[in-house]
C-alpha positions as MATLAB code, in Angstrom:
seq = 'MLLKFIGMIWFSNITVHTAENDNIFSKCFKCLTHPMTNNDDLRYSDSLWGNSNKTDPTKDTISKKITSVEVRYLYCYTKEAGGNFVGFYKILDNGHYFQPLYSKNRIEKSDNDDLQSMRTSNHSIECKKLTIPIYEMHEEITKDGNDFFKALSLIRDGTQNNHSIYRELIYKEVINNNSLVEILKGEDNLKKYLQKRKIKKNGVLSGVIEIFAAVYLIKMCIYIYIDASNMWFFFHEDWPNYNSIDFSQLNCLYFAIKKSQIYIVNDVYDINQENL';
ca = [
      17.990 -182.918   24.240;
      19.035 -185.392   26.428;
      18.591 -188.319   24.155;
      21.750 -189.733   25.365;
      21.479 -188.069   28.709;
      20.373 -184.931   27.576;
      22.089 -187.514   24.736;
      23.571 -186.500   21.457;
      24.327 -182.860   21.305;
      25.692 -181.270   18.245;
      26.382 -177.729   17.190;
      25.290 -176.021   14.020;
      24.814 -172.284   13.713;
      21.909 -170.477   12.082;
      20.600 -166.980   11.613;
      17.060 -166.108   12.618;
      15.452 -163.302   10.619;
      12.620 -161.871   12.698;
      10.818 -158.598   13.133;
      10.597 -156.979   16.537;
       6.921 -157.880   16.841;
       7.305 -161.536   15.849;
       6.042 -163.964   18.467;
       7.996 -166.996   19.662;
       6.259 -169.358   17.258;
       6.943 -167.305   14.115;
      10.582 -167.098   15.255;
      10.616 -170.888   15.453;
       9.216 -171.187   11.935;
      11.693 -168.705   10.520;
      14.667 -170.327   12.220;
      13.793 -173.523   10.366;
      12.977 -171.984    7.000;
      15.821 -169.435    6.787;
      18.951 -171.253    8.036;
      22.209 -169.312    7.701;
      25.456 -169.112    9.638;
      25.612 -166.713   12.548;
      27.478 -166.704   15.850;
      24.499 -165.398   17.823;
      22.187 -168.371   17.302;
      22.939 -171.945   18.253;
      21.092 -175.099   17.242;
      21.266 -178.189   19.465;
      19.690 -181.600   19.206;
      17.725 -182.847   22.204;
      20.800 -183.211   24.391;
      23.289 -181.043   26.196;
      25.478 -184.069   26.869;
      26.519 -185.310   23.418;
      29.572 -183.161   22.716;
      30.478 -182.818   26.382;
      32.881 -185.767   26.171;
      35.061 -183.977   23.607;
      38.255 -182.229   24.596;
      38.128 -178.452   24.409;
      39.897 -177.831   21.060;
      41.020 -174.343   22.041;
      42.898 -175.476   25.158;
      42.196 -172.032   26.562;
      43.581 -171.018   29.908;
      41.115 -170.571   32.735;
      41.449 -166.802   32.559;
      40.745 -166.840   28.825;
      37.711 -169.057   29.277;
      36.403 -166.723   31.974;
      36.519 -163.753   29.605;
      34.851 -165.663   26.756;
      32.207 -167.676   28.619;
      28.636 -167.309   27.315;
      25.181 -167.819   28.796;
      22.437 -168.960   26.449;
      18.716 -169.627   26.752;
      16.258 -171.687   24.744;
      14.086 -169.421   22.626;
      12.658 -172.017   20.237;
      12.053 -175.754   20.578;
      10.578 -177.682   17.682;
      10.206 -181.043   15.974;
      11.978 -181.640   12.676;
      10.612 -183.655    9.763;
      12.515 -186.744   10.898;
      10.819 -186.657   14.280;
      13.786 -185.368   16.267;
      13.295 -182.431   18.622;
      15.810 -179.590   18.415;
      16.380 -176.409   20.383;
      17.584 -173.016   19.231;
      19.556 -170.942   21.739;
      20.362 -167.251   21.928;
      22.954 -165.423   24.010;
      21.487 -163.985   27.216;
      23.465 -160.850   28.088;
      21.739 -159.871   31.313;
      24.596 -160.167   33.800;
      24.702 -163.503   35.596;
      25.630 -164.469   39.127;
      26.653 -167.542   41.050;
      24.278 -167.648   43.980;
      23.329 -171.279   44.584;
      20.497 -172.342   46.826;
      21.169 -175.593   48.595;
      18.303 -177.501   50.090;
      17.508 -180.091   52.689;
      14.347 -181.909   51.691;
      12.115 -184.568   53.037;
      10.242 -186.517   50.402;
       7.133 -188.149   51.777;
       4.485 -190.317   50.155;
       0.956 -189.051   50.232;
      -1.517 -191.056   52.304;
      -3.904 -191.068   49.346;
      -1.727 -192.140   46.411;
       1.851 -192.633   45.252;
       2.523 -188.946   44.680;
       5.450 -187.495   46.565;
       5.490 -184.084   48.182;
       8.651 -182.178   49.025;
       9.263 -180.033   52.067;
      12.298 -177.835   51.691;
      14.606 -175.835   53.905;
      17.015 -173.620   51.956;
      20.082 -171.482   52.508;
      22.001 -169.463   49.911;
      25.683 -168.865   49.282;
      27.300 -165.437   48.932;
      26.617 -163.930   45.507;
      29.470 -163.594   42.976;
      29.774 -163.117   39.216;
      29.116 -166.264   37.202;
      32.315 -167.361   35.452;
      33.371 -170.988   34.982;
      33.105 -173.876   37.441;
      35.774 -175.046   39.832;
      35.470 -178.804   39.404;
      35.146 -180.699   42.669;
      33.983 -184.283   43.037;
      32.698 -184.698   46.577;
      30.657 -187.675   45.427;
      30.855 -189.128   41.929;
      27.499 -189.312   40.168;
      27.060 -192.634   38.426;
      26.799 -192.414   34.632;
      23.924 -194.790   33.950;
      21.335 -192.653   32.163;
      19.898 -191.422   35.439;
      22.656 -188.816   35.768;
      20.567 -185.651   35.906;
      18.008 -187.189   38.265;
      20.783 -188.445   40.545;
      22.459 -185.034   40.545;
      19.146 -183.394   41.388;
      18.527 -185.921   44.161;
      22.035 -185.419   45.555;
      21.929 -181.627   45.617;
      18.398 -181.566   47.040;
      18.389 -184.540   49.402;
      22.042 -185.358   50.039;
      21.722 -188.769   48.389;
      21.519 -190.093   44.832;
      19.080 -192.782   45.895;
      15.943 -190.697   45.324;
      16.565 -190.401   41.573;
      13.597 -192.637   40.694;
      11.306 -190.424   42.794;
      12.503 -187.320   40.950;
      12.081 -189.066   37.603;
       8.476 -189.900   38.473;
       7.754 -186.382   39.734;
       9.323 -184.819   36.647;
       7.369 -187.140   34.350;
       4.129 -186.057   36.005;
       5.182 -182.421   35.700;
       5.745 -182.912   31.966;
       2.308 -184.389   31.349;
       0.443 -181.903   33.572;
       2.198 -178.560   33.092;
       0.662 -176.352   30.403;
       3.817 -174.242   30.183;
       5.712 -177.284   28.902;
       2.988 -177.892   26.338;
       3.573 -174.300   25.202;
       7.328 -174.933   24.830;
       6.543 -178.028   22.759;
       3.907 -176.083   20.798;
       0.870 -178.269   21.419;
      -0.538 -181.461   22.919;
       0.225 -183.415   19.749;
       3.947 -182.671   20.044;
       3.823 -183.544   23.746;
       2.457 -186.991   22.880;
       5.131 -187.460   20.223;
       7.825 -186.305   22.647;
       6.698 -188.813   25.280;
       6.559 -191.603   22.710;
      10.076 -190.840   21.520;
      11.742 -190.011   24.811;
      10.353 -192.718   27.170;
      11.250 -190.415   30.045;
       9.479 -192.527   32.659;
      11.830 -195.444   32.014;
      14.798 -195.953   34.320;
      18.116 -195.252   32.601;
      16.755 -192.940   29.897;
      18.819 -189.751   29.754;
      16.998 -186.528   30.552;
      16.144 -184.006   27.866;
      15.604 -180.246   27.760;
      11.903 -180.626   28.566;
      12.781 -182.661   31.654;
      15.133 -179.893   32.800;
      12.351 -177.353   32.416;
      10.016 -179.726   34.277;
      12.545 -179.862   37.133;
      12.590 -176.047   37.213;
       8.811 -175.921   37.562;
       8.814 -178.772   40.084;
      11.345 -177.284   42.505;
      10.445 -173.627   41.755;
      14.076 -172.798   41.148;
      16.148 -171.816   38.127;
      18.904 -174.071   36.806;
      22.195 -173.277   35.082;
      24.039 -176.054   33.226;
      27.609 -175.499   32.015;
      29.002 -177.469   29.048;
      32.755 -177.498   29.436;
      33.605 -178.358   25.813;
      31.722 -175.334   24.469;
      32.423 -172.968   27.415;
      28.723 -172.121   27.701;
      26.144 -171.950   30.453;
      22.529 -172.805   29.595;
      19.868 -171.053   31.644;
      16.454 -172.525   32.517;
      13.758 -170.554   34.325;
       9.999 -170.921   34.764;
       9.341 -167.478   33.202;
      10.422 -168.819   29.784;
      10.904 -167.085   27.398;
      10.366 -163.702   29.075;
      13.673 -163.135   30.860;
      14.186 -159.405   30.297;
      12.321 -158.391   33.438;
      14.254 -160.742   35.742;
      16.678 -159.283   38.278;
      19.421 -161.892   37.919;
      21.290 -160.566   40.956;
      18.410 -161.772   43.114;
      18.143 -165.283   41.682;
      18.984 -168.345   43.722;
      19.590 -171.273   41.381;
      21.041 -174.759   41.110;
      24.257 -175.072   39.101;
      25.506 -178.151   37.269;
      28.415 -178.732   34.873;
      29.052 -181.425   32.299;
      32.613 -182.361   31.401;
      33.463 -185.425   29.308;
      29.927 -186.768   29.888;
      30.321 -186.514   33.677;
      27.848 -184.297   35.503;
      29.074 -182.222   38.448;
      27.290 -180.202   41.083;
      28.938 -176.785   40.966;
      29.865 -175.597   44.444;
      32.019 -172.664   43.372;
      33.234 -170.683   40.367;
      36.471 -168.829   39.690;
      36.686 -165.216   40.765;
      37.117 -162.829   37.854;
      40.270 -161.322   39.340;
      41.616 -164.540   40.811;
      45.402 -164.705   40.503;
      47.482 -167.517   39.014;
      44.886 -168.579   36.462;
];
């Protein structure tokens, strides 16, 4: 996802017929072999960005969007016959909170090689219910294919200039993290993903696997809001076992995508906020 910066996203609904004791891989197989229409399951190509440049067709008021906003998580990621990777997303009704963790990092080169290590000092913001973002542009993030890496660099380091360092670190996380191999369902698919995605190359839009790699790298969950669909997408290193998580205790990073522009989310609307 993230073929055209996490780059051509499209929606198409399916039903997944599974038994309670099915594992994640049998669910994946069944979601491909038994496609039907259902509002609970969502199928996306390898990008969260593709449909983000469309105008919201509902033209809902802010208050209406707050009451209808959804949070979804990736429960199945697989390669189709044509070689494209697609994700299947389910609604995550656990109760979600806006409690961002902002960081001041120093990124230093190792004396032994070109690996970078990050030292982080964090502070959190007061917890509130997760609704929809209040869009603020303190610093515009350049749309050049490095968008996600620049946003990550800006929120972590206070500058977009470290995007190439984050790209390199995330690439190394992808090739070395066994949990990402599990999401891709094997080393063979990892090789095919790397061949197709070219994620080490400057200007290549980030995909879902790169977002997960960022989560593992910085040891922090990530929420990404797609304005056109009024949905948050949740990424956490305990994938796919989220039922035991106390979401009220999570400190995360929050991003939003509106008309292909990525934003760092500094605040969300209060549920009972007046004049919406």
